[in-house]
C-alpha positions, -999 to +999 in steps of 0.1 A: -100-870+560-101-856+596-139-857+600-140-893+586-113-904+611-129-885+640-162-902+632-146-937+634-129-935+668-117-913+696-089-936+707-056-918+700-037-949+690-065-959+665-065-924+652-028-924+646-031-958+628-059-945+606-040-913+598-007-930+590-025-953+565-048-927+549-037-917+513-045-880+519-023-880+550+005-896+531+006-868+506+002-841+534+028-855+558+059-840+541+043-805+546+034-808+583+052-791+611+073-811+635+045-807+661+019-821+638+042-851+628+048-858+664+010-858+671+005-882+642+032-906+652+038-903+690+024-929+713+021-906+743-013-894+757-020-857+755-052-841+768-062-808+754-090-792+774-117-775+753-107-793+721-137-808+703-116-834+683-089-858+696-055-842+701-037-856+670-065-845+647-067-810+663-029-805+658-031-817+622-062-796+615-044-765+628-014-773+606-036-778+575-050-743+582-015-729+584-005-747+551-036-734+533-027-698+543+009-702+533-001-716+499-028-689+494-057-714+495-075-698+525-079-662+537 
């Protein structure tokens, strides 16, 4: 999901729109942290130096890694 969205646009508002309408995100959203939800829904511009993907995707990617560890899916 994240790589598909990142490949479509780097515009934060377009990314948020794609995220909010993606079926994978809809099932993931209840498990996200407050920070990741804010990144997915907020309309403010955030610049993260040294981050290879747009900010909303970076935050959600980080949260997915956290969820996978908590659920024992990643080591």
